[in-house]
C-alpha positions as CSV (number, residue, x, y, z in Angstrom):
1,X,104.6,109.9,119.4
2,X,102.7,113.1,119.8
3,X,106.2,114.9,119.0
4,X,107.0,112.7,116.0
5,X,103.2,113.5,114.7
6,X,103.5,117.2,115.3
7,X,106.8,117.0,113.6
8,X,105.5,115.3,110.5
9,X,102.5,117.8,110.3
10,X,104.6,121.2,110.4
11,X,107.4,119.7,107.7
12,X,104.3,119.1,105.7
13,X,102.9,122.8,105.9
14,X,106.1,124.1,105.5
15,X,106.4,121.8,102.3
16,X,103.2,122.5,100.8
17,X,103.9,126.8,101.6
18,X,107.2,126.8,99.6
19,X,105.1,124.8,96.7
20,X,103.1,127.1,96.5
21,X,105.4,129.8,96.3
22,X,107.1,128.1,93.7
23,X,104.2,128.4,91.1
24,X,104.2,132.1,91.0
25,X,107.5,131.7,90.0
26,X,107.6,128.8,87.2
27,X,104.9,126.6,86.3
28,X,105.1,123.3,88.1
29,X,105.6,120.0,86.5
30,X,103.3,117.4,88.4
31,X,103.9,113.5,87.9
32,X,101.0,111.2,88.6
33,X,102.9,107.7,89.8
34,X,100.0,105.0,89.5
35,X,101.1,102.2,91.9
36,X,103.2,105.0,93.8
37,X,103.7,103.0,96.8
38,X,104.3,99.8,95.5
39,X,108.0,98.0,94.5
40,X,109.0,100.2,91.9
41,X,106.4,103.1,92.2
42,X,107.9,103.5,95.6
43,X,111.7,103.4,94.4
44,X,110.5,106.1,91.4
45,X,108.8,108.3,93.6
46,X,111.4,108.5,96.2
47,X,114.2,109.5,93.6
48,X,112.1,112.1,92.5
49,X,111.4,113.7,95.6
50,X,115.1,113.2,96.7
51,X,116.4,115.4,94.0
52,X,114.0,117.9,93.1
53,X,115.2,121.2,92.1
54,X,113.5,123.8,89.9
55,X,114.7,121.7,86.7
56,X,113.0,118.7,87.8
57,X,109.3,117.5,88.7
58,X,108.2,119.6,91.3
59,X,104.9,117.8,92.3
60,X,104.2,114.5,92.4
61,X,101.0,112.6,93.4
62,X,101.0,108.9,94.8
63,X,98.0,106.8,93.4
64,X,96.7,103.4,93.9
65,X,94.0,101.1,95.3
66,X,95.1,101.4,99.1
67,X,94.7,105.3,100.0
68,X,95.9,104.5,103.3
69,X,99.3,102.9,101.7
70,X,99.8,105.7,100.1
71,X,99.1,108.6,102.5
72,X,101.2,106.6,105.0
73,X,104.4,106.6,102.2
74,X,103.3,110.2,101.6
75,X,104.3,110.9,105.3
76,X,107.2,108.8,105.2
77,X,108.7,110.8,102.3
78,X,107.6,114.3,104.2
79,X,108.8,113.1,107.5
80,X,112.6,112.1,106.4
81,X,113.1,115.0,104.1
82,X,114.5,118.8,104.8
83,X,111.6,121.5,105.9
84,X,113.3,123.5,103.1
85,X,112.6,120.9,100.4
86,X,110.4,122.8,97.6
87,X,108.7,119.8,96.6
88,X,104.9,119.0,96.9
89,X,103.6,115.6,97.0
90,X,99.9,114.7,97.3
91,X,97.6,111.4,96.9
92,X,95.1,110.2,95.3
93,X,93.0,106.9,95.4
94,X,92.4,104.9,91.9
95,X,92.1,101.6,90.5
96,X,93.4,101.3,87.1
97,X,91.6,98.3,85.8
98,X,88.6,100.7,86.5
99,X,88.1,102.7,83.6
100,X,85.8,105.4,85.4
101,X,87.9,105.3,88.5
102,X,91.1,106.2,86.0
103,X,89.3,108.9,84.4
104,X,88.3,110.8,87.9
105,X,91.8,110.3,88.8
106,X,93.2,112.2,85.7
107,X,90.8,114.7,85.8
108,X,91.4,115.4,89.6
109,X,95.0,115.4,89.3
110,X,95.6,117.0,86.4
111,X,99.2,115.9,85.4
112,X,101.7,116.6,83.0
113,X,102.9,113.0,83.3
114,X,101.6,109.7,84.1
115,X,104.3,106.7,85.0
116,X,102.4,103.5,85.0
117,X,104.1,100.8,87.4
118,X,100.9,98.5,87.8
119,X,102.1,95.5,86.8
120,X,102.0,92.9,85.4
121,X,101.4,94.1,82.0
122,X,100.8,90.6,80.3
123,X,97.3,90.2,79.5
124,X,96.7,94.3,80.0
125,X,95.2,96.4,77.3
126,X,96.2,99.8,76.7
127,X,93.6,102.3,78.3
128,X,95.8,103.7,80.9
129,X,97.9,105.2,77.6
130,X,94.9,106.1,75.6
131,X,93.3,107.9,78.5
132,X,96.3,109.8,79.2
133,X,96.8,110.6,75.3
134,X,93.1,111.7,74.8
135,X,93.8,114.3,77.6
136,X,97.2,115.4,76.3
137,X,99.2,113.7,79.0
138,X,102.7,112.3,78.6
139,X,102.7,108.6,79.7
140,X,105.4,106.2,80.6
141,X,105.0,102.6,81.7
142,X,107.4,99.7,83.0
143,X,106.1,97.2,81.0
144,X,108.0,94.0,80.6
145,X,105.5,92.4,78.5
146,X,106.9,91.1,74.8
147,X,103.0,91.3,73.5
148,X,102.5,94.7,75.0
149,X,105.4,96.4,74.1
150,X,105.6,95.0,70.6
151,X,102.4,96.4,69.8
152,X,102.2,99.7,71.5
153,X,103.2,101.9,68.6
154,X,101.0,100.3,66.2
155,X,98.0,101.1,68.4
156,X,98.9,104.4,69.8
157,X,101.7,106.3,67.8
158,X,99.3,108.1,65.4
159,X,97.2,109.5,68.2
160,X,99.6,110.5,70.3
161,X,101.5,112.5,67.4
162,X,98.3,114.4,67.0
163,X,97.8,115.1,70.5
164,X,101.4,116.4,71.0
165,X,102.3,113.7,73.6
166,X,105.1,111.4,74.2
167,X,104.0,108.0,75.3
168,X,106.5,105.4,76.2
169,X,106.8,101.7,76.9
170,X,109.0,99.5,78.3
171,X,110.7,102.1,80.7
172,X,113.0,99.4,82.5
173,X,115.9,97.1,82.3
174,X,115.1,96.0,78.9
175,X,114.9,97.6,76.6
176,X,115.5,100.8,78.5
177,X,118.6,100.4,79.6
178,X,120.0,97.2,77.3
179,X,119.5,99.6,74.5
180,X,121.6,102.5,76.0
181,X,124.0,99.6,76.5
182,X,124.1,99.1,72.5
183,X,124.3,102.7,71.9
184,X,127.2,103.5,73.9
185,X,129.1,100.2,72.6
186,X,128.1,101.6,68.7
187,X,129.5,105.1,69.5
188,X,132.9,103.8,70.8
189,X,133.8,100.1,69.9
190,X,131.7,98.5,67.2
191,X,130.1,99.6,63.7
192,X,127.4,96.7,63.8
193,X,126.1,94.3,66.3
194,X,125.3,90.8,65.0
195,X,124.6,89.0,68.2
196,X,123.2,89.8,71.8
197,X,123.1,87.1,74.7
198,X,121.9,88.8,78.1
199,X,120.8,87.7,81.3
200,X,120.1,88.9,85.0
201,X,120.3,87.4,88.1
202,X,118.8,89.1,91.2
203,X,120.2,88.6,94.9
204,X,117.9,86.5,96.9
205,X,117.1,89.6,99.3
206,X,116.3,91.8,96.7
207,X,112.6,92.8,96.9
208,X,110.6,91.1,94.4
209,X,106.9,92.3,94.3
210,X,103.8,89.6,93.6
211,X,103.1,91.5,90.5
212,X,107.0,90.6,89.3
213,X,106.5,87.1,90.7
214,X,103.2,86.9,88.8
215,X,104.6,88.1,85.6
216,X,107.6,85.7,85.5
217,X,105.4,83.0,85.9
218,X,102.5,83.8,83.6
219,X,105.2,82.0,80.9
220,X,106.8,79.3,82.7
221,X,106.6,76.3,80.5
222,X,105.0,78.3,77.6
223,X,106.4,79.3,74.4
224,X,108.2,82.7,74.0
225,X,109.9,84.1,70.9
226,X,113.9,84.6,70.8
227,X,115.6,86.4,67.6
228,X,117.4,83.4,66.5
229,X,119.4,83.1,62.7
230,X,117.6,86.6,61.6
231,X,114.2,85.6,62.8
232,X,111.7,84.9,65.6
233,X,111.7,81.1,66.8
234,X,110.3,79.6,69.8
235,X,111.7,78.4,72.9
236,X,109.9,77.1,76.2
237,X,110.0,79.4,79.1
238,X,112.5,79.0,81.9
239,X,114.0,76.5,80.0
240,X,117.5,76.4,78.1
241,X,119.2,76.5,81.3
242,X,122.8,77.8,81.0
243,X,125.6,79.2,83.4
244,X,126.3,82.7,84.0
245,X,129.7,84.3,85.4
246,X,129.4,87.6,87.0
247,X,132.5,89.4,88.6
248,X,132.7,91.4,92.2
249,X,132.1,87.9,93.8
250,X,128.8,87.3,92.5
251,X,130.2,84.3,90.8
252,X,128.4,81.4,88.6
253,X,124.3,82.0,88.5
254,X,122.2,79.8,86.6
255,X,119.8,81.3,84.2
256,X,116.8,80.5,82.0
257,X,115.0,81.6,79.0
258,X,112.7,84.3,79.8
259,X,110.3,86.9,77.8
260,X,111.7,90.0,76.5
261,X,110.6,93.0,74.6
262,X,113.8,93.3,73.2
263,X,113.1,90.2,70.2
264,X,110.5,92.4,68.6
265,X,112.4,95.9,69.2
266,X,115.9,95.2,68.5
267,X,115.9,94.0,65.0
268,X,114.1,97.1,63.9
269,X,116.5,99.3,65.5
270,X,119.8,96.9,64.8
271,X,119.5,95.9,61.4
272,X,122.7,93.8,61.5
273,X,121.4,91.9,64.3
274,X,120.8,88.1,63.7
275,X,120.3,86.4,67.2
276,X,119.4,87.5,70.5
277,X,118.7,85.7,73.5
278,X,117.7,87.1,77.1
279,X,117.9,84.8,80.3
280,X,117.2,85.4,83.9
281,X,117.5,83.6,87.1
282,X,117.5,83.8,90.8
283,X,120.4,83.4,93.1
284,X,119.7,80.1,95.2
285,X,119.8,76.9,93.0
286,X,117.3,75.3,94.6
287,X,114.6,78.0,93.5
288,X,116.0,78.2,90.0
289,X,115.9,74.4,89.3
290,X,112.6,74.1,91.0
291,X,111.3,76.9,88.6
292,X,112.7,74.8,85.6
293,X,111.2,71.5,86.8
294,X,108.2,73.6,87.1
295,X,108.0,74.6,83.3
296,X,108.5,71.3,82.6
297,X,105.1,70.4,84.3
298,X,103.4,73.1,82.5
299,X,104.9,72.2,79.2
300,X,103.2,68.6,79.7
301,X,99.9,70.5,80.6
302,X,99.8,69.0,84.1
303,X,100.0,72.6,85.4
304,X,98.1,75.2,83.4
305,X,99.1,78.3,84.6
306,X,101.7,78.9,87.6
307,X,101.2,82.9,88.0
308,X,98.1,81.9,89.7
309,X,100.2,80.6,92.6
310,X,102.4,83.8,93.0
311,X,100.9,84.7,96.1
312,X,102.5,81.5,97.7
313,X,105.9,81.5,96.2
314,X,105.9,85.3,97.2
315,X,105.2,84.0,100.9
316,X,107.4,81.1,100.4
317,X,110.3,83.3,99.2
318,X,110.2,85.2,102.3
319,X,111.2,82.1,104.1
320,X,114.5,82.0,102.4
321,X,115.4,85.5,102.9
322,X,118.5,85.0,105.2
323,X,119.8,82.1,102.6
324,X,121.2,84.0,100.2
325,X,122.7,87.6,99.3
326,X,122.1,90.8,98.4
327,X,123.9,90.9,95.5
328,X,122.7,90.8,91.7
329,X,124.1,91.4,88.1
330,X,123.4,91.8,84.6
331,X,125.4,90.7,81.8
332,X,125.2,91.2,78.0
333,X,128.0,89.4,75.6
334,X,127.7,91.6,72.5
335,X,129.3,90.4,69.3
336,X,130.1,92.5,66.2
337,X,132.6,94.2,63.8
338,X,134.7,96.9,65.0
339,X,135.4,100.1,63.3
340,X,138.1,98.2,61.3
341,X,135.6,95.5,60.1
342,X,137.0,92.8,62.2
343,X,134.9,90.4,64.5
344,X,135.1,91.6,68.3
345,X,133.2,90.7,71.4
346,X,132.7,92.9,74.2
347,X,130.9,91.9,77.7
348,X,129.3,94.3,79.5
349,X,128.3,93.8,83.4
350,X,126.3,95.6,85.7
351,X,126.7,94.7,89.8
352,X,124.2,96.0,92.3
353,X,125.1,95.1,96.1
354,X,123.5,96.4,99.4
355,X,120.0,95.0,98.1
356,X,120.0,98.1,95.4
357,X,119.1,96.0,92.3
358,X,115.6,96.5,92.4
359,X,116.4,100.1,91.8
360,X,118.0,99.3,88.1
361,X,114.5,99.0,86.9
362,X,113.2,102.5,88.0
363,X,115.5,104.5,86.7
364,X,114.9,104.3,83.1
365,X,111.5,106.4,84.0
366,X,113.1,108.5,86.0
367,X,115.5,109.5,83.5
368,X,112.7,110.2,81.0
369,X,110.5,112.4,83.4
370,X,113.3,114.6,84.5
371,X,114.0,115.3,80.6
372,X,110.6,115.9,80.0
373,X,110.5,118.4,83.0
374,X,113.3,120.2,82.1
375,X,111.9,120.2,78.5
376,X,114.5,118.8,76.8
377,X,112.5,116.2,74.8
378,X,110.7,117.3,71.6
379,X,110.0,113.6,70.5
380,X,106.1,113.4,70.2
381,X,104.3,109.6,69.6
382,X,104.2,106.5,71.5
383,X,107.5,104.5,71.2
384,X,109.4,101.8,72.7
385,X,112.0,103.1,75.4
386,X,114.8,102.7,73.1
387,X,117.6,105.6,72.8
388,X,115.6,108.1,75.5
389,X,118.5,108.4,77.9
390,X,122.4,107.5,77.5
391,X,124.5,105.1,79.8
392,X,125.8,107.8,81.3
393,X,122.8,109.6,82.3
394,X,121.9,106.1,83.7
395,X,124.8,105.9,85.9
396,X,124.3,109.2,87.1
397,X,121.1,108.5,88.7
398,X,122.3,105.5,90.5
399,X,125.4,107.6,91.7
400,X,124.1,107.1,95.3
401,X,123.3,103.7,95.4
402,X,125.9,100.4,95.3
403,X,125.6,99.8,91.3
404,X,128.6,99.9,89.3
405,X,129.3,98.7,85.5
406,X,132.1,97.7,83.6
407,X,133.0,97.1,79.8
408,X,135.4,94.2,79.2
409,X,136.6,94.4,75.8
């Protein structure tokens, strides 16, 4: 125990000294990750820490309500890296729901960029983004809330432009990655897109945090919009079940309607779009159809809000951890017209194995953070995460993971 502790301290000392020497050579780019030891924050922090060089963020602050957890994760990062690393990692205590606490954290850490991972974003206001913008700090969040992402630009864009910062909302699988896929299809195959039918299904052994669980249960049995026949029409969350067929041995998964910010954003970006449906599911059928049944109970008013039971469901999911696999997938079936004006369908599959699926929602914020650190992003304002990185850039970031993609044309 004594030797391990001593080694950790020595590595930390070496890391800090090299970080300080770097300050004299080049101004350091500091990233504050709110919820930096949580499900997604931990993955973002680890990836930035692992890939650091002089052209990427050189300092990171792991922040959250539990300073002991932040310190423990910091020590794990330092212990598992080379003592020659030039990366500096710190911790900070903050409660993002307390505006005073957040203000103090921003003043003390003075970041160049804040990455907000503290979901669920359903029901949150914009005070985190507003405080960042007011202080001239770039901002990224991982929101998957349709309402949050849809209203973000209207509320904050002018202020962000005035303060010369970039504020990005929804840097996650949707709309971040999905927009990169659509732009790739438009670049090489289609002249216009008319419909998108998307779904995702994680493996049962993929770690899902309680905030994610709360998010997906918040609209179970409640009306959510899809973009159908050129307009928004309500469907019921976790109903509309259909089968999805994934390659690489994943096979058939059942998926149901889930909320997505794409329905608000994509019709504005892709004006020929007439239909957009998005579904998600879990690997084990008994869980999938249990949630579908729960949806009907909520629709009937028997249960008002399933999200309040998310801690219980999170615990129960752990009981069945070994009953499923570590393989998950995402699929987009894209219809449109090719360069010759003929109808064409393209299917895009993303396959994750070895439990690497939860890394996917973390990658968009990493892509943008590195671009900001390198000075590659000139755009200012408050915008949804669409078109800010390419599919090639995304796949480069996941090259060290068991994640692959394919187009079926």
